[in-house]
Every structure is written in C-alpha cells, then in structure tokens.
C-alpha beads as a LAMMPS data file, in Angstrom:
LAMMPS data file: protein, C-alpha beads

124 atoms
123 bonds

1 atom types
1 bond types

-500.0 500.0 xlo xhi
-500.0 500.0 ylo yhi
-500.0 500.0 zlo zhi

Masses

1 110.0

Atoms # bond

1 1 1 -188.734 -447.425 469.935
2 1 1 -187.810 -448.590 466.476
3 1 1 -184.111 -448.042 465.542
4 1 1 -185.125 -446.263 462.327
5 1 1 -187.326 -443.837 464.254
6 1 1 -184.472 -443.172 466.701
7 1 1 -182.108 -442.323 463.854
8 1 1 -184.731 -440.131 462.223
9 1 1 -185.237 -438.224 465.492
10 1 1 -181.492 -437.908 466.024
11 1 1 -180.957 -436.629 462.486
12 1 1 -183.780 -434.107 462.770
13 1 1 -182.304 -432.792 466.041
14 1 1 -178.842 -432.614 464.495
15 1 1 -180.032 -430.746 461.395
16 1 1 -182.131 -428.446 463.546
17 1 1 -179.064 -427.582 465.634
18 1 1 -177.002 -426.982 462.498
19 1 1 -179.587 -424.616 461.064
20 1 1 -179.683 -422.624 464.307
21 1 1 -175.891 -422.371 464.271
22 1 1 -175.927 -421.158 460.680
23 1 1 -178.508 -418.512 461.565
24 1 1 -176.299 -417.247 464.391
25 1 1 -173.371 -416.693 462.020
26 1 1 -172.768 -413.170 460.704
27 1 1 -173.855 -412.457 457.172
28 1 1 -171.275 -412.283 454.429
29 1 1 -171.149 -409.318 452.102
30 1 1 -169.456 -408.531 448.824
31 1 1 -167.759 -405.272 449.749
32 1 1 -166.715 -402.650 447.227
33 1 1 -164.428 -403.940 444.508
34 1 1 -160.943 -402.525 444.108
35 1 1 -160.074 -403.181 440.477
36 1 1 -157.248 -400.629 440.375
37 1 1 -154.765 -399.187 442.814
38 1 1 -156.659 -395.897 442.680
39 1 1 -159.922 -397.611 443.656
40 1 1 -158.168 -399.546 446.402
41 1 1 -156.718 -396.398 447.957
42 1 1 -160.065 -394.608 447.698
43 1 1 -161.952 -397.540 449.239
44 1 1 -159.327 -397.898 451.962
45 1 1 -159.597 -394.221 452.880
46 1 1 -163.403 -394.109 452.865
47 1 1 -163.971 -397.353 454.754
48 1 1 -161.261 -396.721 457.342
49 1 1 -162.561 -393.182 457.969
50 1 1 -166.032 -394.596 458.579
51 1 1 -164.615 -397.294 460.837
52 1 1 -162.732 -394.640 462.800
53 1 1 -165.990 -392.707 463.298
54 1 1 -167.720 -395.830 464.556
55 1 1 -164.853 -396.744 466.878
56 1 1 -165.093 -393.333 468.554
57 1 1 -168.473 -394.360 470.012
58 1 1 -168.383 -395.232 473.715
59 1 1 -170.590 -398.268 473.196
60 1 1 -170.816 -400.120 469.914
61 1 1 -174.384 -401.199 469.211
62 1 1 -175.303 -404.263 467.224
63 1 1 -175.989 -402.162 464.138
64 1 1 -172.633 -400.413 464.481
65 1 1 -170.887 -403.765 464.828
66 1 1 -172.756 -404.911 461.727
67 1 1 -171.574 -401.852 459.821
68 1 1 -167.985 -402.487 460.893
69 1 1 -168.382 -406.090 459.750
70 1 1 -169.585 -404.896 456.336
71 1 1 -166.717 -402.411 456.086
72 1 1 -164.161 -405.168 456.619
73 1 1 -165.135 -406.768 453.315
74 1 1 -164.336 -403.570 451.422
75 1 1 -161.144 -403.088 453.429
76 1 1 -160.008 -406.662 452.767
77 1 1 -160.512 -406.235 449.022
78 1 1 -158.664 -402.919 449.058
79 1 1 -155.759 -404.395 451.004
80 1 1 -155.555 -407.384 448.654
81 1 1 -155.283 -405.060 445.640
82 1 1 -152.666 -402.915 447.407
83 1 1 -150.619 -406.044 448.242
84 1 1 -150.759 -407.164 444.604
85 1 1 -149.732 -403.722 443.387
86 1 1 -146.935 -403.506 445.982
87 1 1 -145.483 -406.766 444.654
88 1 1 -145.515 -405.349 441.123
89 1 1 -143.929 -402.136 442.412
90 1 1 -141.156 -404.125 444.104
91 1 1 -140.464 -405.943 440.832
92 1 1 -140.421 -402.643 438.926
93 1 1 -138.054 -401.110 441.472
94 1 1 -135.731 -404.100 441.207
95 1 1 -135.673 -403.626 437.422
96 1 1 -134.779 -399.964 437.970
97 1 1 -132.016 -401.037 440.355
98 1 1 -130.587 -403.598 437.939
99 1 1 -130.981 -401.223 435.006
100 1 1 -129.107 -398.494 436.847
101 1 1 -126.248 -400.899 437.583
102 1 1 -126.114 -401.879 433.912
103 1 1 -126.523 -398.249 432.789
104 1 1 -129.606 -399.316 430.807
105 1 1 -131.381 -395.971 430.412
106 1 1 -134.402 -397.445 428.617
107 1 1 -135.052 -400.005 431.367
108 1 1 -134.571 -397.414 434.111
109 1 1 -137.018 -395.003 432.470
110 1 1 -139.657 -397.617 431.643
111 1 1 -139.802 -399.222 435.079
112 1 1 -138.918 -396.067 437.002
113 1 1 -141.900 -394.228 435.525
114 1 1 -144.235 -397.110 436.373
115 1 1 -142.896 -397.197 439.925
116 1 1 -143.154 -393.439 440.484
117 1 1 -146.695 -393.368 439.064
118 1 1 -147.867 -395.918 441.626
119 1 1 -146.015 -394.202 444.467
120 1 1 -147.883 -391.002 443.605
121 1 1 -151.197 -392.853 443.806
122 1 1 -150.281 -394.215 447.238
123 1 1 -149.008 -390.935 448.637
124 1 1 -151.473 -388.384 447.242

Bonds

1 1 1 2
2 1 2 3
3 1 3 4
4 1 4 5
5 1 5 6
6 1 6 7
7 1 7 8
8 1 8 9
9 1 9 10
10 1 10 11
11 1 11 12
12 1 12 13
13 1 13 14
14 1 14 15
15 1 15 16
16 1 16 17
17 1 17 18
18 1 18 19
19 1 19 20
20 1 20 21
21 1 21 22
22 1 22 23
23 1 23 24
24 1 24 25
25 1 25 26
26 1 26 27
27 1 27 28
28 1 28 29
29 1 29 30
30 1 30 31
31 1 31 32
32 1 32 33
33 1 33 34
34 1 34 35
35 1 35 36
36 1 36 37
37 1 37 38
38 1 38 39
39 1 39 40
40 1 40 41
41 1 41 42
42 1 42 43
43 1 43 44
44 1 44 45
45 1 45 46
46 1 46 47
47 1 47 48
48 1 48 49
49 1 49 50
50 1 50 51
51 1 51 52
52 1 52 53
53 1 53 54
54 1 54 55
55 1 55 56
56 1 56 57
57 1 57 58
58 1 58 59
59 1 59 60
60 1 60 61
61 1 61 62
62 1 62 63
63 1 63 64
64 1 64 65
65 1 65 66
66 1 66 67
67 1 67 68
68 1 68 69
69 1 69 70
70 1 70 71
71 1 71 72
72 1 72 73
73 1 73 74
74 1 74 75
75 1 75 76
76 1 76 77
77 1 77 78
78 1 78 79
79 1 79 80
80 1 80 81
81 1 81 82
82 1 82 83
83 1 83 84
84 1 84 85
85 1 85 86
86 1 86 87
87 1 87 88
88 1 88 89
89 1 89 90
90 1 90 91
91 1 91 92
92 1 92 93
93 1 93 94
94 1 94 95
95 1 95 96
96 1 96 97
97 1 97 98
98 1 98 99
99 1 99 100
100 1 100 101
101 1 101 102
102 1 102 103
103 1 103 104
104 1 104 105
105 1 105 106
106 1 106 107
107 1 107 108
108 1 108 109
109 1 109 110
110 1 110 111
111 1 111 112
112 1 112 113
113 1 113 114
114 1 114 115
115 1 115 116
116 1 116 117
117 1 117 118
118 1 118 119
119 1 119 120
120 1 120 121
121 1 121 122
122 1 122 123
123 1 123 124
C-alpha cells in the first residue's frame, strides 16, 4: 500500500474517532446571567431548589441528569457574581473598620450603608 494512502487512512480514522468523542461530550449551555447580586441570589435559590427536587428522585434518568447539568451553568454564574460581590463587601467592611478607628463618620456611613445593603440582599 502506498505510504500516502496509509497516512490518509490513518488520518481519516483519527478524525473519525475525534468526532465520535466530541459527540459523546455533554452539551454546553449559557445558563441564566447574574448581572447583579439580587439576580445572583434569585438564580441561586431557583436553580438549587430545582436541583434539590431532582436529587430527591430514587433514580436519576438521563433527562434529569441533563437538567442538572444545565442548572450548573446558572449556579456557576450566580456563585461567581456572589464571590465578586463578597470581595467588594469585604473591602467595604474594612473601610468601615478603619473609618471607625479613625472616627471618620463620613467614611463609616458611606461604606457601612453599602455593606448593610448587600447583607440585606443576601439574607432576605
């Protein structure tokens, strides 16, 4: 057999195997966006409640596993937003702390109000 034909056959087998592997991979989804902390908390609550319902099933079917897979995209986006907001909250709280040490009423009020507002979103 000609060397060129061998390579062509080998490449076609390789690409065929790669396309089968790609087909076996789970689909990727966008998930619901969490542009604000409020949206993130709402999406986290809704998606985790649905996941809890699905996890209560004795046997998880393929479609239920697919739904859980889709939910994880929304949950990941919500958690990313919450992490970002938590970092900002920590910075605001540190400014309140430093402002209280320095008796800087304006700084304490400005950053304290921002901090408390976000805590209320997280705890309501």
